[in-house]
py3Dmol code that shows the C-alpha trace and the ligand (Angstrom):
import py3Dmol

protein = """\
ATOM      1  CA  MET A   1      94.424 -35.039-114.870  1.00  0.00           C
ATOM      2  CA  ALA A   2      92.069 -37.897-115.827  1.00  0.00           C
ATOM      3  CA  TYR A   3      89.750 -39.706-113.667  1.00  0.00           C
ATOM      4  CA  GLN A   4      88.999 -43.357-113.605  1.00  0.00           C
ATOM      5  CA  TRP A   5      86.036 -43.454-111.072  1.00  0.00           C
ATOM      6  CA  LEU A   6      84.458 -39.993-111.723  1.00  0.00           C
ATOM      7  CA  LEU A   7      82.740 -38.350-114.592  1.00  0.00           C
ATOM      8  CA  ILE A   8      83.196 -34.638-114.645  1.00  0.00           C
ATOM      9  CA  GLU A   9      81.491 -32.144-116.807  1.00  0.00           C
ATOM     10  CA  ASN A  10      81.638 -28.184-116.692  1.00  0.00           C
ATOM     11  CA  LEU A  11      78.600 -26.441-118.274  1.00  0.00           C
ATOM     12  CA  ASP A  12      78.000 -22.747-117.890  1.00  0.00           C
ATOM     13  CA  GLN A  13      80.111 -22.442-114.849  1.00  0.00           C
ATOM     14  CA  VAL A  14      78.461 -25.437-113.116  1.00  0.00           C
ATOM     15  CA  THR A  15      80.745 -28.505-112.527  1.00  0.00           C
ATOM     16  CA  THR A  16      78.988 -31.786-112.120  1.00  0.00           C
ATOM     17  CA  ILE A  17      80.938 -34.586-110.402  1.00  0.00           C
ATOM     18  CA  ALA A  18      79.384 -38.013-110.875  1.00  0.00           C
ATOM     19  CA  LEU A  19      80.581 -41.103-108.985  1.00  0.00           C
ATOM     20  CA  ASN A  20      81.044 -43.677-111.509  1.00  0.00           C
ATOM     21  CA  ARG A  21      80.839 -47.202-110.161  1.00  0.00           C
ATOM     22  CA  PRO A  22      77.226 -47.917-111.089  1.00  0.00           C
ATOM     23  CA  GLN A  23      77.503 -51.811-110.836  1.00  0.00           C
ATOM     24  CA  ASN A  24      77.730 -51.407-107.030  1.00  0.00           C
ATOM     25  CA  LEU A  25      75.694 -48.175-106.623  1.00  0.00           C
ATOM     26  CA  ASN A  26      78.784 -46.232-106.461  1.00  0.00           C
ATOM     27  CA  ALA A  27      80.238 -47.752-103.372  1.00  0.00           C
ATOM     28  CA  LEU A  28      83.369 -46.031-102.132  1.00  0.00           C
ATOM     29  CA  THR A  29      86.679 -47.476-102.620  1.00  0.00           C
ATOM     30  CA  ASP A  30      90.008 -45.760-101.468  1.00  0.00           C
ATOM     31  CA  GLU A  31      90.770 -44.923-105.150  1.00  0.00           C
ATOM     32  CA  LEU A  32      87.351 -43.317-105.637  1.00  0.00           C
ATOM     33  CA  LEU A  33      87.787 -41.369-102.425  1.00  0.00           C
ATOM     34  CA  GLU A  34      91.170 -40.135-103.487  1.00  0.00           C
ATOM     35  CA  GLU A  35      89.795 -38.960-106.832  1.00  0.00           C
ATOM     36  CA  LEU A  36      86.969 -37.318-105.164  1.00  0.00           C
ATOM     37  CA  GLN A  37      89.428 -35.332-102.869  1.00  0.00           C
ATOM     38  CA  ARG A  38      91.310 -34.406-106.047  1.00  0.00           C
ATOM     39  CA  ALA A  39      88.214 -33.232-107.795  1.00  0.00           C
ATOM     40  CA  PHE A  40      86.986 -31.096-105.006  1.00  0.00           C
ATOM     41  CA  ARG A  41      90.524 -29.637-104.724  1.00  0.00           C
ATOM     42  CA  GLU A  42      90.471 -28.729-108.413  1.00  0.00           C
ATOM     43  CA  VAL A  43      86.926 -27.233-108.532  1.00  0.00           C
ATOM     44  CA  GLU A  44      87.780 -25.082-105.481  1.00  0.00           C
ATOM     45  CA  ARG A  45      90.721 -23.600-107.540  1.00  0.00           C
ATOM     46  CA  ASP A  46      88.950 -23.540-110.934  1.00  0.00           C
ATOM     47  CA  PRO A  47      87.751 -20.047-111.956  1.00  0.00           C
ATOM     48  CA  ALA A  48      85.328 -21.581-114.427  1.00  0.00           C
ATOM     49  CA  THR A  49      83.495 -23.388-111.600  1.00  0.00           C
ATOM     50  CA  ARG A  50      81.036 -21.314-109.726  1.00  0.00           C
ATOM     51  CA  VAL A  51      78.689 -24.315-108.424  1.00  0.00           C
ATOM     52  CA  VAL A  52      79.401 -27.812-107.850  1.00  0.00           C
ATOM     53  CA  VAL A  53      76.846 -30.601-108.264  1.00  0.00           C
ATOM     54  CA  LEU A  54      77.525 -34.052-106.792  1.00  0.00           C
ATOM     55  CA  THR A  55      75.687 -37.012-108.172  1.00  0.00           C
ATOM     56  CA  GLY A  56      75.885 -40.798-109.014  1.00  0.00           C
ATOM     57  CA  GLN A  57      75.900 -42.641-112.341  1.00  0.00           C
ATOM     58  CA  GLY A  58      73.322 -45.292-112.760  1.00  0.00           C
ATOM     59  CA  ARG A  59      70.400 -46.036-110.348  1.00  0.00           C
ATOM     60  CA  GLY A  60      72.201 -45.229-107.148  1.00  0.00           C
ATOM     61  CA  PHE A  61      73.644 -42.024-105.713  1.00  0.00           C
ATOM     62  CA  CYS A  62      76.161 -43.806-103.388  1.00  0.00           C
ATOM     63  CA  SER A  63      76.018 -46.939-101.241  1.00  0.00           C
ATOM     64  CA  GLY A  64      78.687 -45.907 -98.892  1.00  0.00           C
ATOM     65  CA  GLN A  65      82.034 -47.601 -98.017  1.00  0.00           C
ATOM     66  CA  ASP A  66      82.623 -50.449-100.394  1.00  0.00           C
ATOM     67  CA  LEU A  67      82.018 -53.496 -98.147  1.00  0.00           C
ATOM     68  CA  LYS A  68      83.844 -55.773-100.634  1.00  0.00           C
ATOM     69  CA  ALA A  69      87.014 -53.755-100.236  1.00  0.00           C
ATOM     70  CA  PHE A  70      87.038 -54.651 -96.467  1.00  0.00           C
ATOM     71  CA  GLY A  71      88.919 -58.034 -96.952  1.00  0.00           C
ATOM     72  CA  GLY A  72      90.870 -59.757 -94.130  1.00  0.00           C
ATOM     73  CA  GLU A  73      89.601 -60.701 -90.706  1.00  0.00           C
ATOM     74  CA  PRO A  74      87.300 -58.339 -88.845  1.00  0.00           C
ATOM     75  CA  GLY A  75      89.455 -56.276 -86.511  1.00  0.00           C
ATOM     76  CA  ASP A  76      92.401 -56.390 -88.926  1.00  0.00           C
ATOM     77  CA  ARG A  77      91.440 -52.933 -90.430  1.00  0.00           C
ATOM     78  CA  ASP A  78      92.640 -49.769 -88.874  1.00  0.00           C
ATOM     79  CA  ILE A  79      89.248 -48.066 -89.300  1.00  0.00           C
ATOM     80  CA  GLY A  80      90.399 -45.035 -87.353  1.00  0.00           C
ATOM     81  CA  HIS A  81      93.252 -44.332 -89.685  1.00  0.00           C
ATOM     82  CA  HIS A  82      91.001 -45.110 -92.678  1.00  0.00           C
ATOM     83  CA  LEU A  83      88.491 -42.491 -91.577  1.00  0.00           C
ATOM     84  CA  ASP A  84      91.275 -40.073 -90.912  1.00  0.00           C
ATOM     85  CA  ARG A  85      92.941 -40.563 -94.172  1.00  0.00           C
ATOM     86  CA  PHE A  86      90.125 -40.833 -96.517  1.00  0.00           C
ATOM     87  CA  TYR A  87      86.622 -39.573 -95.157  1.00  0.00           C
ATOM     88  CA  HIS A  88      87.462 -36.690 -92.783  1.00  0.00           C
ATOM     89  CA  PRO A  89      89.445 -34.462 -95.164  1.00  0.00           C
ATOM     90  CA  LEU A  90      86.988 -35.136 -97.886  1.00  0.00           C
ATOM     91  CA  MET A  91      83.842 -34.300 -95.875  1.00  0.00           C
ATOM     92  CA  GLN A  92      85.578 -31.160 -94.445  1.00  0.00           C
ATOM     93  CA  ARG A  93      86.588 -30.139 -97.874  1.00  0.00           C
ATOM     94  CA  ILE A  94      83.169 -30.512 -99.312  1.00  0.00           C
ATOM     95  CA  TYR A  95      81.460 -28.808 -96.437  1.00  0.00           C
ATOM     96  CA  ARG A  96      83.831 -25.900 -96.380  1.00  0.00           C
ATOM     97  CA  LEU A  97      84.088 -25.379-100.202  1.00  0.00           C
ATOM     98  CA  GLU A  98      83.927 -21.634-100.824  1.00  0.00           C
ATOM     99  CA  LYS A  99      81.308 -22.362-103.641  1.00  0.00           C
ATOM    100  CA  PRO A 100      77.775 -23.622-103.339  1.00  0.00           C
ATOM    101  CA  THR A 101      77.308 -27.264-103.590  1.00  0.00           C
ATOM    102  CA  ILE A 102      74.247 -29.287-104.493  1.00  0.00           C
ATOM    103  CA  ALA A 103      73.753 -33.104-104.070  1.00  0.00           C
ATOM    104  CA  MET A 104      71.653 -34.282-106.959  1.00  0.00           C
ATOM    105  CA  VAL A 105      70.313 -37.535-105.381  1.00  0.00           C
ATOM    106  CA  ASN A 106      69.264 -39.790-108.090  1.00  0.00           C
ATOM    107  CA  GLY A 107      68.834 -42.954-106.067  1.00  0.00           C
ATOM    108  CA  VAL A 108      69.885 -44.679-102.836  1.00  0.00           C
ATOM    109  CA  ALA A 109      72.172 -42.768-100.514  1.00  0.00           C
ATOM    110  CA  ALA A 110      73.394 -45.060 -97.697  1.00  0.00           C
ATOM    111  CA  GLY A 111      75.935 -44.892 -94.970  1.00  0.00           C
ATOM    112  CA  ALA A 112      78.815 -42.618 -95.947  1.00  0.00           C
ATOM    113  CA  GLY A 113      77.017 -42.118 -99.332  1.00  0.00           C
ATOM    114  CA  MET A 114      74.363 -40.349 -97.347  1.00  0.00           C
ATOM    115  CA  SER A 115      77.085 -38.412 -95.496  1.00  0.00           C
ATOM    116  CA  LEU A 116      78.264 -37.177 -98.926  1.00  0.00           C
ATOM    117  CA  ALA A 117      74.904 -35.827 -99.696  1.00  0.00           C
ATOM    118  CA  LEU A 118      74.551 -34.238 -96.297  1.00  0.00           C
ATOM    119  CA  ALA A 119      77.930 -32.518 -96.541  1.00  0.00           C
ATOM    120  CA  CYS A 120      76.580 -30.462 -99.559  1.00  0.00           C
ATOM    121  CA  ASP A 121      74.730 -27.235 -99.043  1.00  0.00           C
ATOM    122  CA  MET A 122      71.532 -28.399-100.616  1.00  0.00           C
ATOM    123  CA  ARG A 123      70.017 -31.619-101.930  1.00  0.00           C
ATOM    124  CA  VAL A 124      67.743 -31.951-104.917  1.00  0.00           C
ATOM    125  CA  ALA A 125      66.174 -35.431-104.997  1.00  0.00           C
ATOM    126  CA  SER A 126      64.402 -37.544-107.515  1.00  0.00           C
ATOM    127  CA  SER A 127      61.412 -39.583-106.328  1.00  0.00           C
ATOM    128  CA  GLN A 128      63.688 -42.638-106.681  1.00  0.00           C
ATOM    129  CA  ALA A 129      66.040 -41.206-103.927  1.00  0.00           C
ATOM    130  CA  ARG A 130      66.193 -43.055-100.625  1.00  0.00           C
ATOM    131  CA  PHE A 131      68.279 -42.457 -97.659  1.00  0.00           C
ATOM    132  CA  SER A 132      69.558 -44.888 -95.019  1.00  0.00           C
ATOM    133  CA  GLN A 133      72.003 -44.477 -92.073  1.00  0.00           C
ATOM    134  CA  ALA A 134      72.972 -48.066 -92.916  1.00  0.00           C
ATOM    135  CA  PHE A 135      75.808 -48.162 -90.441  1.00  0.00           C
ATOM    136  CA  VAL A 136      73.945 -49.760 -87.682  1.00  0.00           C
ATOM    137  CA  LYS A 137      72.823 -52.582 -90.044  1.00  0.00           C
ATOM    138  CA  ILE A 138      76.435 -53.822 -90.063  1.00  0.00           C
ATOM    139  CA  GLY A 139      77.001 -53.108 -86.357  1.00  0.00           C
ATOM    140  CA  LEU A 140      78.759 -49.722 -86.932  1.00  0.00           C
ATOM    141  CA  VAL A 141      78.014 -46.318 -85.832  1.00  0.00           C
ATOM    142  CA  PRO A 142      77.349 -43.155 -88.096  1.00  0.00           C
ATOM    143  CA  ASP A 143      80.686 -41.702 -89.357  1.00  0.00           C
ATOM    144  CA  SER A 144      81.925 -39.390 -92.065  1.00  0.00           C
ATOM    145  CA  GLY A 145      80.030 -36.421 -90.612  1.00  0.00           C
ATOM    146  CA  SER A 146      76.551 -38.000 -90.361  1.00  0.00           C
ATOM    147  CA  SER A 147      76.207 -37.461 -86.527  1.00  0.00           C
ATOM    148  CA  TYR A 148      77.051 -33.842 -87.148  1.00  0.00           C
ATOM    149  CA  PHE A 149      74.996 -33.042 -90.268  1.00  0.00           C
ATOM    150  CA  LEU A 150      71.898 -35.081 -89.567  1.00  0.00           C
ATOM    151  CA  PRO A 151      70.665 -33.769 -86.271  1.00  0.00           C
ATOM    152  CA  ARG A 152      71.279 -30.192 -87.638  1.00  0.00           C
ATOM    153  CA  LEU A 153      69.069 -30.873 -90.679  1.00  0.00           C
ATOM    154  CA  ILE A 154      66.136 -32.970 -89.358  1.00  0.00           C
ATOM    155  CA  GLY A 155      66.494 -32.780 -85.502  1.00  0.00           C
ATOM    156  CA  GLU A 156      67.824 -35.091 -82.828  1.00  0.00           C
ATOM    157  CA  SER A 157      64.831 -37.373 -82.637  1.00  0.00           C
ATOM    158  CA  ARG A 158      64.541 -38.078 -86.271  1.00  0.00           C
ATOM    159  CA  ALA A 159      68.357 -38.385 -86.544  1.00  0.00           C
ATOM    160  CA  LEU A 160      68.300 -40.940 -83.848  1.00  0.00           C
ATOM    161  CA  GLU A 161      65.400 -42.833 -85.409  1.00  0.00           C
ATOM    162  CA  MET A 162      67.536 -43.094 -88.658  1.00  0.00           C
ATOM    163  CA  ALA A 163      70.761 -43.896 -87.022  1.00  0.00           C
ATOM    164  CA  LEU A 164      69.299 -46.549 -84.527  1.00  0.00           C
ATOM    165  CA  THR A 165      67.104 -48.426 -87.055  1.00  0.00           C
ATOM    166  CA  GLY A 166      69.138 -47.825 -90.391  1.00  0.00           C
ATOM    167  CA  ALA A 167      65.594 -47.751 -91.937  1.00  0.00           C
ATOM    168  CA  MET A 168      65.238 -46.531 -95.454  1.00  0.00           C
ATOM    169  CA  VAL A 169      63.579 -43.091 -95.720  1.00  0.00           C
ATOM    170  CA  ASP A 170      61.881 -42.445 -99.000  1.00  0.00           C
ATOM    171  CA  ALA A 171      62.102 -39.168-100.950  1.00  0.00           C
ATOM    172  CA  GLU A 172      58.708 -37.794 -99.865  1.00  0.00           C
ATOM    173  CA  THR A 173      59.541 -38.222 -96.240  1.00  0.00           C
ATOM    174  CA  ALA A 174      63.017 -36.770 -96.782  1.00  0.00           C
ATOM    175  CA  LEU A 175      61.307 -33.713 -98.276  1.00  0.00           C
ATOM    176  CA  ARG A 176      58.940 -33.477 -95.435  1.00  0.00           C
ATOM    177  CA  TRP A 177      61.660 -33.786 -92.924  1.00  0.00           C
ATOM    178  CA  GLY A 178      63.841 -31.101 -94.514  1.00  0.00           C
ATOM    179  CA  LEU A 179      66.531 -33.572 -95.456  1.00  0.00           C
ATOM    180  CA  VAL A 180      66.136 -32.634 -99.104  1.00  0.00           C
ATOM    181  CA  ASN A 181      65.417 -29.078-100.375  1.00  0.00           C
ATOM    182  CA  ARG A 182      63.617 -30.178-103.601  1.00  0.00           C
ATOM    183  CA  LEU A 183      61.901 -33.215-104.921  1.00  0.00           C
ATOM    184  CA  THR A 184      61.131 -33.950-108.585  1.00  0.00           C
ATOM    185  CA  THR A 185      60.634 -36.843-110.994  1.00  0.00           C
ATOM    186  CA  PRO A 186      63.610 -38.744-112.267  1.00  0.00           C
ATOM    187  CA  GLU A 187      62.949 -37.227-115.750  1.00  0.00           C
ATOM    188  CA  ASN A 188      63.153 -33.738-114.402  1.00  0.00           C
ATOM    189  CA  LEU A 189      66.123 -34.142-111.899  1.00  0.00           C
ATOM    190  CA  VAL A 190      68.912 -32.865-114.086  1.00  0.00           C
ATOM    191  CA  GLU A 191      66.800 -29.904-115.283  1.00  0.00           C
ATOM    192  CA  GLU A 192      65.516 -28.964-111.822  1.00  0.00           C
ATOM    193  CA  THR A 193      69.113 -29.180-110.446  1.00  0.00           C
ATOM    194  CA  ARG A 194      70.407 -27.168-113.243  1.00  0.00           C
ATOM    195  CA  ARG A 195      67.946 -24.402-112.822  1.00  0.00           C
ATOM    196  CA  LEU A 196      68.994 -24.032-109.077  1.00  0.00           C
ATOM    197  CA  ALA A 197      72.661 -24.358-109.968  1.00  0.00           C
ATOM    198  CA  HIS A 198      72.540 -21.751-112.604  1.00  0.00           C
ATOM    199  CA  GLN A 199      70.683 -19.396-110.360  1.00  0.00           C
ATOM    200  CA  LEU A 200      73.545 -19.650-107.891  1.00  0.00           C
ATOM    201  CA  ALA A 201      76.222 -19.507-110.570  1.00  0.00           C
ATOM    202  CA  SER A 202      74.855 -15.951-111.629  1.00  0.00           C
ATOM    203  CA  GLY A 203      74.899 -14.800-108.086  1.00  0.00           C
ATOM    204  CA  ALA A 204      77.586 -12.854-106.182  1.00  0.00           C
ATOM    205  CA  PRO A 205      80.450 -15.363-105.608  1.00  0.00           C
ATOM    206  CA  LEU A 206      82.115 -13.479-102.698  1.00  0.00           C
ATOM    207  CA  ALA A 207      78.755 -12.995-100.962  1.00  0.00           C
ATOM    208  CA  GLU A 208      77.872 -16.622-101.591  1.00  0.00           C
ATOM    209  CA  ALA A 209      81.198 -17.804 -99.942  1.00  0.00           C
ATOM    210  CA  TRP A 210      80.533 -15.504 -96.880  1.00  0.00           C
ATOM    211  CA  ILE A 211      76.912 -16.615 -96.655  1.00  0.00           C
ATOM    212  CA  LYS A 212      78.029 -20.243 -96.279  1.00  0.00           C
ATOM    213  CA  ARG A 213      80.354 -19.342 -93.424  1.00  0.00           C
ATOM    214  CA  GLU A 214      77.927 -16.854 -91.856  1.00  0.00           C
ATOM    215  CA  ILE A 215      74.962 -19.321 -91.705  1.00  0.00           C
ATOM    216  CA  ARG A 216      77.171 -22.200 -90.356  1.00  0.00           C
ATOM    217  CA  HIS A 217      78.529 -19.784 -87.733  1.00  0.00           C
ATOM    218  CA  GLY A 218      75.008 -18.688 -86.807  1.00  0.00           C
ATOM    219  CA  ALA A 219      73.650 -22.180 -86.366  1.00  0.00           C
ATOM    220  CA  THR A 220      76.171 -22.855 -83.644  1.00  0.00           C
ATOM    221  CA  HIS A 221      76.751 -19.554 -81.801  1.00  0.00           C
ATOM    222  CA  PRO A 222      74.812 -17.306 -79.665  1.00  0.00           C
ATOM    223  CA  LEU A 223      73.000 -14.175 -81.114  1.00  0.00           C
ATOM    224  CA  GLU A 224      75.674 -11.833 -79.800  1.00  0.00           C
ATOM    225  CA  GLU A 225      78.344 -13.606 -81.763  1.00  0.00           C
ATOM    226  CA  ALA A 226      76.078 -14.060 -84.736  1.00  0.00           C
ATOM    227  CA  LEU A 227      75.588 -10.296 -85.046  1.00  0.00           C
ATOM    228  CA  GLU A 228      79.265  -9.707 -84.835  1.00  0.00           C
ATOM    229  CA  CYS A 229      80.002 -12.313 -87.521  1.00  0.00           C
ATOM    230  CA  GLU A 230      77.194 -10.827 -89.794  1.00  0.00           C
ATOM    231  CA  LYS A 231      78.753  -7.353 -89.310  1.00  0.00           C
ATOM    232  CA  ASP A 232      82.395  -8.672 -90.206  1.00  0.00           C
ATOM    233  CA  PHE A 233      81.130 -10.264 -93.367  1.00  0.00           C
ATOM    234  CA  GLN A 234      78.798  -7.227 -94.198  1.00  0.00           C
ATOM    235  CA  ILE A 235      81.794  -4.971 -94.010  1.00  0.00           C
ATOM    236  CA  LEU A 236      83.685  -7.100 -96.466  1.00  0.00           C
ATOM    237  CA  ALA A 237      80.721  -7.428 -98.783  1.00  0.00           C
ATOM    238  CA  ALA A 238      79.702  -3.853 -98.753  1.00  0.00           C
ATOM    239  CA  ALA A 239      83.281  -3.033 -99.945  1.00  0.00           C
ATOM    240  CA  THR A 240      83.041  -5.290-103.083  1.00  0.00           C
ATOM    241  CA  GLU A 241      82.759  -3.975-106.609  1.00  0.00           C
ATOM    242  CA  ASP A 242      79.870  -6.505-107.025  1.00  0.00           C
ATOM    243  CA  HIS A 243      77.794  -4.787-104.378  1.00  0.00           C
ATOM    244  CA  GLN A 244      78.410  -1.327-105.854  1.00  0.00           C
ATOM    245  CA  SER A 245      77.705  -2.386-109.318  1.00  0.00           C
ATOM    246  CA  ALA A 246      74.451  -4.352-108.248  1.00  0.00           C
ATOM    247  CA  VAL A 247      73.019  -1.272-106.549  1.00  0.00           C
ATOM    248  CA  GLN A 248      73.697   0.846-109.576  1.00  0.00           C
ATOM    249  CA  ALA A 249      72.102  -1.988-111.689  1.00  0.00           C
ATOM    250  CA  PHE A 250      69.049  -1.767-109.382  1.00  0.00           C
ATOM    251  CA  PHE A 251      68.693   1.948-110.176  1.00  0.00           C
ATOM    252  CA  ASP A 252      69.379   1.379-113.941  1.00  0.00           C
ATOM    253  CA  LYS A 253      66.664  -1.303-113.807  1.00  0.00           C
ATOM    254  CA  THR A 254      69.238  -3.764-115.508  1.00  0.00           C
ATOM    255  CA  PRO A 255      70.168  -7.215-114.202  1.00  0.00           C
ATOM    256  CA  PRO A 256      73.292  -7.245-112.055  1.00  0.00           C
ATOM    257  CA  VAL A 257      76.379  -8.836-113.340  1.00  0.00           C
ATOM    258  CA  PHE A 258      78.670 -10.314-110.650  1.00  0.00           C
ATOM    259  CA  ARG A 259      82.458 -10.700-111.149  1.00  0.00           C
ATOM    260  CA  GLY A 260      83.628 -11.823-107.820  1.00  0.00           C
ATOM    261  CA  ARG A 261      85.398  -8.593-107.038  1.00  0.00           C
TER     262      ARG A 261
END
"""
ligand_1 = """\
57
LIG
O 85.864 -48.286 -93.796
C 85.640 -47.224 -93.081
O 86.452 -46.356 -93.035
C 84.347 -47.196 -92.468
C 83.377 -46.415 -93.080
C 82.120 -46.895 -93.179
C 81.234 -46.022 -93.892
C 79.991 -46.750 -94.438
O 79.619 -46.209 -95.382
S 79.355 -48.104 -93.665
C 77.950 -48.578 -94.527
C 78.362 -49.192 -95.822
N 77.182 -49.350 -96.757
C 76.223 -50.197 -96.534
O 76.166 -51.017 -95.545
C 75.085 -50.271 -97.475
C 75.144 -51.679 -98.171
N 74.246 -51.714 -99.290
C 72.935 -52.039 -99.021
O 72.357 -52.102 -98.047
C 72.103 -52.156 -100.374
O 72.856 -52.424 -101.420
C 71.282 -50.815 -100.669
C 70.230 -50.588 -99.594
C 72.257 -49.561 -100.568
C 70.608 -50.873 -101.979
O 69.912 -52.050 -102.134
P 69.413 -52.646 -103.462
O 68.467 -53.738 -103.235
O 68.726 -51.421 -104.331
O 70.652 -52.995 -104.253
P 71.625 -54.355 -104.137
O 71.037 -55.371 -104.934
O 71.741 -54.589 -102.593
O 72.984 -53.821 -104.601
C 73.283 -53.758 -106.052
C 74.775 -54.160 -106.177
O 75.585 -53.199 -105.450
C 75.040 -55.610 -105.478
O 76.106 -56.238 -106.143
P 75.709 -57.540 -106.994
O 75.201 -58.525 -105.957
O 74.675 -57.229 -108.026
O 77.060 -57.916 -107.563
C 75.611 -55.135 -104.082
O 76.415 -56.157 -103.521
C 76.392 -53.923 -104.530
N 76.638 -53.049 -103.418
C 75.701 -52.323 -102.791
N 76.230 -51.615 -101.785
C 77.501 -51.997 -101.700
C 77.744 -52.948 -102.771
N 78.902 -53.430 -102.877
C 79.968 -52.997 -102.088
N 79.758 -52.161 -101.122
C 78.601 -51.646 -100.773
N 78.368 -50.731 -99.687
"""
view = py3Dmol.view(width=600, height=400)
view.addModel(protein, "pdb")
view.setStyle({"model": 0}, {"cartoon": {"style": "trace"}})
view.addModel(ligand_1, "xyz")
view.setStyle({"model": 1}, {"stick": {}})
view.zoomTo()
view.show()
């Protein structure tokens, strides 16, 4: 089905989803959020997609909730319902996608736009990327997963600094803080992201899906439970054809080919 607010491209098993409202730095309307939900549902099921890249058209990544769509009197909006309906299912879907996800952060990522980047597994940033927990600047609190993702990525103290000040964090600082995995020039952003995406796309898909679950579990559970979780996934992984054939490829001194079986 066609999309009005997204550009979607599949190249060599990597699907790139680009938010496409460049005139307002890809601010999120209900229509765009609905399309994003649908796109992530589709890539989840699509056998031709092994890795998903999320980015923005134009000079911004995403400026968060479209403030012009607020309308009406302050207090008229049922913000709880809005979050439940549009943001919560989307962030959970991205975070739990059983395929690797990369946010290719081309420009500013603010408010829920930053949450979108945080919900991805990794972030590759251009030197023009900037990050702001902009919520406080309009008297709101972090939502759409930022309070969950951010302290886990950069620690409580820096997360609080970002959330309390709403200050813009530049790409260099983001790299230093561990907010982004890689930093490159604007000219090399696509190439650098593609290199990482293709490396992941040629990996073992079942192992990658289980690794996502195992690492997230390990981050929030005691060692004893992490060891049990690792064992459960390792039993599954060891039984795959991909594991058997990769071990054989190692002895044959040939590159492994993973088929997701
Ligand atoms: O509703 C709910 O369920 C609650 C959910 C809330 C989640 C949230 O995301 S709250 C936070 C919302 N986002 C913001 O508060 C950020 C607002 N934007 C900015 O602070 C700045 O635009 C930026 C720091 C992101 C970028 O600044 P700059 O100087 O590079 O660009 P600009 O000139 O401000 O913006 C360019 C255009 O985009 C401009 O339009 P114009 O004047 O040329 O017609 C601007 O109005 C528009 N724009 C930017 N952000 C938004 C936006 N339009 C609507 N909504 C936006 N969020």
